[in-house]
N, C-alpha and C positions, 0 to 999 in steps of 0.2 A: 332297348337303342343305346347307341354307342356316343359320346360326348362328341364336342367337336374337338377338329385337331387342336392338339395345344401348342405353339410358338416359343421361345425362347423368352424368359421373363424379361422387364423392365430392367430390372437392377443386374440381371447376366447382361445385358447390351451396354449397360451405362460400366460395369468393371470390364468388360471387353473394351470399348470406346477407350476408356481411359488409359488402359496400359500402352492401348495403340499410339494415343495420342503421347504419354512420357516416352515410347520407342522413337513415336518420327522426331521428338524434338531433341534425344540424343544421338539419330541419325544426320541429323539436320545441322544441328551444333557442331559432329564431326565433319562433315563434309565442308562447313563455314570455316573450322577451322584448318582445315587441309587448304582449302581455297585463300585463306586471309595470309599463310604460309609461302604457297605457292606464288599469290598477286606481290606479295612485298617482297621475299626472294629475285622476282621478277623485276620490280622495281629499281631492287639494287643494284640485278646485273644491269641492265639498261642506262644507270647512272655510271657505272663503271665504262660500260664501253660510250656513251656520251665524253667522259671524259677524258677516253684516249684517243677518241675521233676528234677532239677538239686541239688536245694534244699534237697528234699529228699533222692538224690544218694548217695552227699557228707557227710548225716549225719552218714549215717551207718559206713562209715571206720573213721570217727572222734569220732563218740560215742563208738566206739569199742575199740580205741585206748585209749581215756581218763580214759572211764569204767575200763580198764586193769589198768591203771597206778593210779587209785584211787582205785581197788583192791588191787593191789601190796601195796601199803602205807597202808592199814587197815589191812592186812594179817600181815605186819610186825609188826605194832603197837602190833596187837593180839598176833604175837607168842613171841613178847618182855616181854609182860607180863606172857605167860603163860608158853613158853618155853624157855628160856632165851639163856640157854647150846644151843639147836639145831638150835634156831632160822634162824641162818646163812643158816646152808647145807639148811632147808626147803626152804627157802625164796629164795635161787638159784633156786632149782625144780621147785617154782613156777613159777618163773620168765622164765624159761627154757618155761614150759609149752605153757607162755601164748608167749611166741614168737614166739612157734610154732605153734598157733592157729590163731594170728595176725602176720602174716610176712610183716605187711608193717611197726611195731617197730623195731626200730634197736637202739642199743647201752643204755641199761638202766644206768642209773646212781644214787648213793642215794649221796646227799651234804647237809652239814651240816653248817646254815650262820654264824653260833656263839651265845655267848649272849647277851641278854637286846634286847632291839626294837628299835635298831639306824638302821636309813635306809641305805641299800644296797647301794653301789657304782659301779654301771653297767651301761653298753654301752644302747643308746635307741633302738639300734636295736638287743638287746640279749631281751632270752625269760624273764632273768629277770625283764626287765623294765616292763614285763606286768604284773609278780609277783607283783612288786614292790607296785604298787599300791594299791593292795588288802591287805597287808600286817597288824594287822596279817589274815592269811587263814579265809577267809570267806567261812565256809559252806564245807571245803575242794573241790573246784571246780577246777578242774586245769587251768593251766595256759598256752597259746602259744604262740609260738615265730615266727620270721619272718624266711623268705624261705634263703635256705645258699645253698651255693656247697659244698657237700663231694666228697669222694673218691666213694660211689655208688652212684650217681648224686644228685638231690637236694631234700630236705629236710626241713622238720619244725621243730623247738625243742617244744616240751611238756614237762611242768614241774606238778606235784602234791603234795599237802601239805603230810608231814608223820607226822606232831606233829610241837610242838615249836622249830624254829628253824633247821628243819631237813627236805628235799625237796626229791621229787623221780623225776629224769630227763628222757627223750629218745628224739628220733628223729623219725618222721613219714615222710617214702616216701613219697614224690609229685605223684610218677608214682601212688601209687594207688587211688590215688585221682583221677588222670586223667583218669583211667582205671572205676573206678566206674561212670564217667560221658562221657565216649566213645559211650555209645549205648542211647543216649538222645531222643526220640521223637522230630520231626521237627527240628533238630538243625544243618540241611545242609542249610539253610538260614537263623537260626537267631545266632548271636554273643552273647555270655555267659562268663561270669566270678566269681572266687568268690574272693571276698577281703576280707580283715582283718577290724580292728576298723579306721586303718589308712589308707584308701583305698587303699592297697598294692594290687596287682592281688597274687591270689595263684597260682589258675590254669587258664586256660580260652581255650577256642572252640568253633566249630559252626565256622558260616560265619567269616572271619575277616575284612573283607571288611564293615562288621556292628559294628567293634568295639568304630569307633571316635562316636557314637549315645551316647556313655555313658558319655563323657565329655560337651554335648552341650544340648541343647534344639532341638527336628529335629521338622521341620515343611516341609510341605506339598511345592513343588516349585512354583514358583510365577504363571505360567501360571494356576493350578491346583486349586490354591486362587482364580486366577480372573476369569477364566471358568466356574468354577462347586460350587464358593459360598462358599467355605471352610474359612470360618471367622478362627475357634478359632481349634488348633491344637489337632490333634487324636494321643493318647502317643503311642510309638511304643517301649517304654523301658519300661520293668515291673523288680522290685527287691523283694527278698523273703528271711528274717531274717534266721540263720540258729539259731534258737533255741534251747542249751542253750547256744551255745557257739558265740564268738566275731566273726563270719564272717556273710556276707549275701554274695548273689548271686544276679547280677546283667544281664540282658536280653535284646538283643534290635536286630532290624529290620532295613536295610536305607529303605528310599522310594522306592528307585531302583529296590531292592527286593521286597518289599511289593505291588509294584504298576506293577510289570513283568508279571501277568496273565490279570490283567486289562487293560494293553497297548497293549495287544494283540486284547483285546476287542475293544480299543480307535481304533487301526489298521482296524479290520474288519470294526468299523462302519466309520469310514471314508472312507475307501474303498468303502464302499455300499452307500453312499450317493455319493460322487465323480461320481460310476456309477451312481447312480440315474442322475445326473447334467448330464453327457456326454451324456446318453439315449436321456435325454430330449432335449439338444441340438442340437444330430444327429435327434432325431424326428422333432426338428424344421427346423431342416437345409432339410430334405428331404420334408417334408412338406412343406418350402418356394422353392424346386426347383419344388417339383412335383405341388404347384402352379403357378409357370412361367413355366412350359412345358404346364401346363395345358393352361396358357392362351395364352401362345406360338400358340399350335396347334390350338385353337381355331382363331387368328386372321389369324394364317396362312391358316386355312381350310375357313374361312372367303374370306378373299382376293383369295384365289383359284376360291371360287366360282365367286366370281366380275370377277377375269379376265377370266373365263368361258362364263361367260356372253358377257365380252368385249370381249374374243377372237370368240364366236360364230357371235358377229355385225362385227367386224372385218373380219373373217374369211367368212362371207357372207354362215353361214350355218342354217338349219331349218329341222325343223321337220312337214313332210306332214302326210295328213291323206285321205282318199279316198274312203267314205260312202255314199251312197244314192244320188249316181250321183253330188257330190260335193267334192271341193278340198277345205280342210281348212290345212291353214298351223302356225304354230306358231311367223313367223318371223313376227311380230307388225306391220312394216310398208311396208307390201306388197309388198317388192322392188323386192325378188329373183325371186317371180313368175309373176310379171310383172303387179299384180294387185292394183286397185287405190289406190293412198295415206291412211294408216289405213286403210284398209279393208286387211284380211285376211281369204276370203272365195270369191269362186267362184262354177260356174257350170260347170258340162263337156265341155259344148258347149262353155261358156265365156273361161276357159282355153285353149283350142283347136285353139281357134280363135288369140289366142296369141303367139301357137307356129309358128315356121315357116314351112312352107307347105312341105318343103321337108324332116321334121323330125315327120309329123304329126301320117302318115301310118303306119311307124317301131315304133309310141310310145305305138298306138292301138293296135299292133299285140303282141307286148313285153307283156300288160297289161293282155290283153285275154289269151298267154300263159301262164302266171303267175297264171291268177285265177282258170284256169284250172287248170292247172297242178298243182297247191299249190305249187311252185316254188319263188323261190327268183329271182324280176326282178334288172335289171339295166340299166342304158337307159342314155345315153347323147342326149342332146339336145338343140335346139336356141330358143330364146325367146324373139319376140321384144318387147320391149319398152315403153310404151306408149308415151312418148317425142321424140320418134324415136328412132336408134339407136339397137345393137341389142346385148343380153346375152346367154351365154353359160354357161346352167348348168348339175351337174350329181347327176339325181335321184336314187335311191335304198330304194328298199321295198319288204316286204312278205303279205300274207294274215296270218290274228291271228282272233282267237275267244274274245268276250268281254264275261262277266262275264254272259251273256243271251245268250250264243250260237249263237249270230251273227257275221256275217263273214264281214271285212273290210282289207284293206290294209294300211297301214300305212312303214313309212321309211325316210328316212333322202335326203335332196337335199343342193348339194353345189355349190356354185357361181364358176365355174373353167371359167368363162372370161379370165381371167389375164394371167391363164395356156394355153389356147384356144391362147392366141394373142401370148406368149413368145412361144410356138408352131409352130405358124405360123412366128415367125421373124426368131426363127432356123433354120427353113426350108427357110428360103430367106438367112440367114448367112451362112449358108449352102452351098446354090447356089453361093453365092458370091466367099465364098473363092474357092472353088469348078474352078470359072470361075479367081480368083486371081491366083489360085496355074499355072491352065493349060495353062494361055496366060502371066504368067510370064515372062520378057526376059533372068531371073537370072535363073540358073539348083536350081532346085527344089527336093526335094523327101524326103520319110517317109521312116523307116525302124522301123521293130520289136527290141527292147532293148532285148528281150530275146534270138530270131536266130539270131538276126543281120542282119535279109535277108532285102530286097525291097519288100513294101507293095504298093508303088505309084510312078513314076516319071511324071515331066513336060517333056513337048516338049522341052523345051531350054538344060535339062537335056542330052537328047537323043541325042540332035545336037552339044552338047558341049563335049561328051565323045565317040559319035559314036555307041552305043549299040543301040538296037533297046529296044522299051517297054518291047516288052515280055523277052530279054534278063538280060534286068534291074531285072524283079523280080522274073528268077531264080538264083539272084546272090548274094551275102553279099559284106555288105561292104569292106571286107578284099579285094575283088578282084578288088578294086581301085587304091589299097596300093601295093608299092613293100614289100616282104616279110621281110625285113631287117625293115621297118617300123611300122609292125605287132605287135610288142612286146611294141612300145610307146602307141600305138591304145588301145591294152588291159588295160594299166595302166592307159590310159586318161581315161576310161570308166569306170574302177573300182576306179577309185575317186569321191567324194563326187558329189552331183547335182550342189551344187555352183560352185564348182570348173569346171562343162562341162557348164556352158554358158557361160563365156568370148567367144571371138571368137580367136579364133588357124589360124593361117598359116597352113595346110599340103598340102605335095606335094603327086598328084592325075595322076595317069597314063591312056590314054585313050585305047579306042581299039585298037589303030595302034602303042600303045607305047610310046607314047608321054610322058613328063612329064609338068606337068603345077601347076602354084603357087597356091592355093583357100585359103582363106579366110572362115572358117565355122562358121556358127552361128546356133547357133542348139537349141529348148526347147521342152521340155517333151507334148505329146499329147497323148490324146484316140483316135485311128480311129480305127474307127468298133468297140469298146471296147476293143480294145488291147493296151496295153502298148506300146508309140512308140514316135519317138522321129523324130521333122519335121526339117530337114536342108535346107539351102540356100547354094550355094557354088559360092561366089563370085573370080570370078579369076586376083588375086593380081600380078600377073606378072612383068608387066610395072612399077607397083605402089613400088613393091621391088627393080628392077633395079634402080629407081631413088632415095628409099633410099640408098642402099646401096653407089651410086655413091654420095650421100649426105655425109654419112657417112666415107667416104673418104678424101672428103674437109672439112668435119670437123678434120679430123685428120691428113692432110698432106698440107706441103705449097705449094700452088699454081700458085711460080714461080721453085722451087728445086724439086718437087715431092718428097722430102722426109719427115717424118714424123716431124708435128709441136712441139710446145712447150708442149700442150696438152697432145699428145701424149705423150712425153717425160715423164712428171709427172708423167703418168701412168703408165708407166715403171719405175720410179725410185722404185714407190710405192710396182708394184711387187716385184721387185728384196730383197726392204726389209723386207716384208713379207718373201720371201724364207728365210731369214736369210743371204744372201749372202754378201761380200767381194767385194766392187768396188769402180769404181773414177769414178768423174764427170770433166772432160774438156770443159770448157768452150771457145771458139775459137771467139776472137773479131776480128771483121778487122777491119784496119784503113784507112780513105780514101774514102768511099762508099759514104759517101755525097756528098765530093768533086767532086768523080765522075760521080754521078747525077746532080750536078749543072751543070759540066762542058760538057758532051755528050750530058744529057738526059736520061731519066728515064729508055729506052727500052735496052742501051749499061751497064747501070749498074747493070738491070736485066742479060743480059747474061754473063755476069763478075760473078754476084752469081751464075748462073747457070754452069758457066765453073768451078768456084770454089768448087761448090757441087760434080762436079763428080771428079776432084781434089781427094777430100778427102773420098767420097765412095773407090775409086779405091785404096787409103790408105790403110783406116782401114776397107776393105770389110772384113766379115769375125771375126772380133775380137771387134766385141761390137755395139754400138746401134749409130747412126748415124743421130741428129735431126737439122734440121733449124728453128731455134728459132725466128730471123726478118730478116731485110734485110742485116745486115752487125755482125751477128754472128752464130754461130752454136755451139751444144753441143753434144760432142761423151761419149758415155760410154762402158765401160768395165774394166774387172775384176782388179783387181790390179795389178797383176804378168804380164800382156798387158799393163798398162798404165805408162811403167817404164818413166825415165828422158829423155832416151834418146828414146823412140820410140815416145814421145813429143816434140822431137829437130826432128825427121825424119818428124814429120807432120808439124810444121811450116818450114822449107825446103822447104817444099812442096807447098805452101799457099805461100813463099816470090819471087819463081822463075816468072819471070816476064809472064803475059800470054798479048794474043794479039788477040782483036777481031775486026771487022770491021774495020781493016786499021788502027788500036793504038793499043798503047802498053799500058798496065797498071802495074804498079808495087805495091803489096798490104801486105802493115807490117801486123802483126798479134799478138796479145798479148794471151796469154793462161791462166787463171785460175782454179788452181786444187782445187776439194775436196773430200775427201774421207768417205765412209760409212765403219764402225761406228764411226771412229772418229771424224770425223767432225761434226755429226749430225746424228739425227734419223730419220727424216722426208725427205720425195723427195724434196718438193718444199723448203723446208731449205738449202737443201744439192747444189740446182741450185742456189740460189740466193747467196749463199756463195761463190760456183765458180765464179760465173758472179762477185762478190765483188774483189776478191782475181786479174781478168783480169781489169774492170775498175781504181782499185787501182793503177796499175804498168801503165798504160797508155803511161806514158811519161819516164817511168825509162830505157828505151834500153834494157831490160832482157826482152825475151819473154817467159818464162814459170815461172809462180808464184805460188806458194801454201799457201791454205789460215792457216791465222793466226788470232788466236783469238782477237789480238790487233786491228785488220782490222774491225771487227767487231763494235769494240768498239770505234774506232774512226768515222767508221760511223753514229754510234748512237749518238755519241757526237756533230756531225755537226750535223745531223736532230735536237738535241735539240737546237743547238746553232740559230739554221733557226728558231726553233716555239718559243722560247724566243725571235729574233728579230722579227719576225712578231706582235709576242703580243706587243714588245717595241715601234715599227712603228705606229701601232694603236691605242697606248695609249699615245703616242708622249712622252716617257722617256727619250728626250733624251736632254743634255743640250748645251748651244753656250758658245764656251770662245772666247774671244777675244785678239789677239795678236797684238801690236804696230808696226806701220811703223813710222822712223824719218827720215829728211833727215840730210846731214851733213854740217857743223858742231857741230850745236848747238843741234842737238838730238831733235827739234821741230816735234810734230805729223804731220803726214802728210796723215796718214792713218792706217786703222785697216787688220787685215785679220779672217775671220769667221772662227775655227774651232769648229768641234763637237765633244762631247764625251758621250760615254752610261753609265751612274754611274751602280754602282752593287751596291746590298743590303750589302755587307761585305767594302763598302765606295772605293772600287776602282773603276776605269775608263777603259774602253776598248777604246784602240784609232780607227777613220775611218779606217787604214790601216787593220785593222782586220776584220770589219763589213760592210765594204764601198762592197768588194769585192761578198761577198753573197748577199746585197743588190740588187748589177747589176744582178746577177745570177737568183733571183726569181721575179725581175720584183718590188723590193719596194725601187727602186732608185728614182721612178715617182713621188709617194707621199712623201715622206722624203724630198724630193727637193723643192715642192710647199712648205711644213713646213718650210723651212732652210729659203727661201726668205721672208716670212712672218716672221719669228725671227729678221731676220735682219732688215729688214724697219723698224720693233717697237725699234730695241737698235737704229736704223740710227735716229729716231724723241726722242728717251731716250737722244741722245748722245745731238742731237741740243739742246732740252730743257734744260740740265746741263749745258749750254754756251761751247759748245765743238765745235761748227758751223758745216758746212758739211761736218764733214770729211768722205771719203770713205769710205767703207767698202768691202775686194775683198771676192768673195765666188767662192769655186773651185765645176767647173762642170765637171762627171764623162761621160765618152764615151757613156754609157747605157742611163742616162739622157739625152743627146744631140741628141742620134738619135730615142728616146721614146719619145719625147715629143715635142710641140713646145713652146721652150726655152725666143724667145724672144716674143710672145706672154702672156706667164706667167710673167715676168720678166715686162710688158709694164703693165700688170695687177695691181701688186704689186706695182709699183710706183704710178700707181691713184688713187689706194684706200687708202694709206696712204699719199699722196701729197708729191710725194721726188724729188727732182731734180734728172735730167737724169744722172748726174755724184756721187749718192748716191750711188749706190754700181755697183763695176766692176766686172767682171765675169772675172776667171781664168781657162785656158785650159792646158790640159798636152798633151804633142807631140802625146800618143797612140791616145788621140783624133781623131789630124791630119793625123795620119796613117791611122788608121784604117776606118776612114770613114771620106776623104777627102774631097770629096763635097760636104755631108752633112755640114759641118764643117765652109766652105766658106758660103754656103748659109745663115747659123745662125748667122756666124762672120758677114756680111755685112748687114744684117738686125738691129744688135745689132749697129753697128757705123751708122747706116742709124738712129736709136734712141739716138744718143750719148753716147750708153753706154760706160766704158774703159774696153778693151780687155786687158788678159794680157797673156803670155806665162809661163807658169809655169813649175818648174825643167828644165830647157833651158839646155843642154849641154849633156843630159843624151840620149838613146835610139838611133835612127836614126834622130839626128838634121841635118835639110837641109836648106840651105840659103834661097831655095825657098822657103820655109813658111815667111822669111822675107818680100822677093818681093813680092809674090802675095796674103797676107793676110794683112786684117785690123789690125796691132797689135799695141797698143800702148804700151805696157811696155814687160819687158823681168825679169824672175825673174831666178840668176842665182842656178841652184840646190846648196844644202848646201856641197856636196860632192868635189866639189871643193874647198869652203871656208873654211871645215875641218884643211887642211895640207896648205892655204893661206901664212902666215907667215912662213912655214919651208919650204916648196916642191917650189922649181923654178917652176916644170912643173903645180901644178896649177897654180902659182902665173899669166905666161906666158899666161894661158889659161884664165884667168879673165881677164887682159888685152886687150887681144885682144875683148873680147864678150864687155868691156866699149867700147872698141874703136869702134866696131862695132856698138853698140846702136848708140853711137853719130853721129856716119855719116850718120845713118839714121832716124835721131829725133827720136829713141825710145828709154823712159825712160829705166833706169838698177838699179834693184832692187836687193840686195845680200841677200839668205833667210843661218838661221843660222851660225850666227855672235855670237861667244861665248866667244872670248877675245877680248883686248883692242887691241893689235897689230893687229888681223884683222879687229878691225872698224878703225884704223888709215892708214892699207895700203891701203883700198878703198878710204878712202876721199883722201888721196894723188894722187891716179890715177883717179878722179872725177867719182866714181859713186855717183847714184844718189838718191839712199836710202838704208835704212838699216834695218835688220830685223834678230830677234834671240835672244837666252837668257840674250846674256850682254843688250841690251835694255828694253828687259820684258818678263817675259813669259805669258805665254797664261791663261787668269782670265774670272770669271765669270764677266760680266758689272759692275755688282755693284760694285767689287773688282775694279774694271779697273780705272771707273771714280772716285774712293775715292783715288787711287795714283794719278794716272796724274792730278786730280783738283788740288792738294796739292802740286804737284810739282813746279819747275818754266818753265819758255815758254822757258827757255833757259838752256840748264846741262851744269855742267862743264865736259871738261872729261881730 
């Protein structure tokens, strides 16, 4: 098969078009150059013609005027000679006749210039300037003066000689000259003017824009000279002398006017050339796109041809022919008909041997009928493969005639084994589905999406709903629901398919009228060719009951059965969204932990239930009551109902004695109140602020407290202080200060007390009385105590190395540290780590440690005494001092509190108490140390009454260890008093 005819290539067309464009450009340029020269030549010729025409036009009035004046001069001379007496009258008549015939002449005068040949003294702008140059008159020719303005308009002076020393003068109207040149041919685009010998313009006309061409050499524009090769200028200005008069005509035309017709030719040529280029480029584009499209379609056709061959191979399709008792197939591999590999033909006997026995006779009968009736044949048959197995094919064909008139049958064959197998699988799947549908223990049904009628139900649905299968098939799905629920079902069915796919709980009614909760699982299917929905109904009645129970437990307190904190916050958020004004009262019960610790959890729960019943009775119908925890409630009500009087009524109700299991309980209550919107715009914030108002006034003595902004700031400051303190403990940002303890009377050092300070960024120091309570509450006291012991041990070594000997250092121990850590073991480990003597560090305990944790304190103190550690009772005399401490506890030292020392020398009662403490210590063999000595009089009194040691600002302020050693190393061993 011959290929498609080939046309010129795109490159050939481009080359031909480019050469044509160059030649066309050259032709156009040459034509434009010729037209340009012709146009300029024509303009130059017209300029000369205009100059000649103007010269001829102005010569007539000039000649008439000059001849008239010359004639008057000659006649005057002749009359003077021939009739002197009548000369004047005759001359006047002659002048009048001439003025009538020559209307451009005005005001004829006779002038005598005097005797002699002396020069006239005249202005250069007068007629006499022109005549003066020719005195004596030459040949009687007239003289012309310049143009001047007069009453009758512009005029030009004219003088003619009448003889020696006599002249005749007249004025010629310039308007006559303008009238003469008004209708000059071709004067619309050419400028011209009449000038005298001095170059002064007398009259001018034509195109005013061309007037500039008379004073400069007119050249063509640079682009015309460059593109069209005009090296020498073509004159566009011409002049013509008006002989025999002293005038000439100058005519000119601008290049703009001269080239106006040529420019139209230039625009047309450029437009034609650009059109050619555009057409050429467009043609190239069309050819290029056509070439691409042609290439695309050729490639696409080739690809489709390959795809067709591939599809035939993949789709297992072939063409067969039955002729002369032989079967011929286009299947190159012979696989479709089961022929041996590489064979594509077989006899009828060989072919029938490969056909499944059950399909042979039907195939033969179909072929006979098609051959006899010349009808189309279509058959499906199974063919046994040579290697075993079975292939199902679909064959179709009919009788045709070849060019010789011979009959034969031809057609196509398709391997439909996969479709046959898929059909078999589908049948098996439908059987499995029917079995699964019918025998499923859960109710199943299918309904038509258009009419909503049941199409099929299983036995479980019949059993669960009580309807027979026949009754089901005569019903719609509406009949399983209450009438009130039908609008919701209609809306659900009208929603998009995705919204219907998810499970949903519905209430169904059985035949007996019972309501059951079912979760519907549905999917769209096609049932017997009809769009339908497959529905599974799962009975979830018990599950929903359990979920409701869980939801109740999640939102209610297990002891009081009141709404819990989560429900409270939801209620607050709902009131805020509604824009309501209300109050939140936080009811804090005091002493519930003590009841639980004393009587047990069950009694505490009973007390809480009884308190909840009281509060419900008191605020019933007046708001929302919730149980927050085991010792607090929350009440939400409108601001009008939550008045202060009403709150005090609630408090009074709560504090009344409560009897439970033969026990009486007196519960105190503190109420914190926060109001919306004044105290917050969020439910959790209002609740927290009401709780803060209650917690901040637990020990205030008043029961009702309203939230104030300062409480939040104080709480924030406490939290910030605790956070900073935690960071300081983690980084050990504290410093140890040491205050001396001396003896009497020489003030010799007998020991030191270690005092801790917390330095701040501004240089200030926070004393331990401020941050130690926070450390005890937060549990930071234990790691802080270990750090203090290590610092004191290091200080003991430094003191010893500096020559101070084994001075004991006292360390204060807090109650929290005493009960939360193994104090004796920690102290023992520190002494071993730093190789310290047993008495290098002594422990100072306060009375609060002994009151709160008496048994723990006694056990720890005995361990310390066994290890040889000195124990001091600090701040003795404050709190609930008991002499039993001195009897039962292993105490080595008493430290009198500074409250008694402060007014010792001025107050007799303080002096008596101190004297008794000193006497008691001496009688028990316990050393007595006085704290807070600030004056010499205090020191001397204590010395006189036998105190063993002194401590205070009078003896030395607390200092860093380096400063302490520098001060006391320079001091004498015994200080003067």
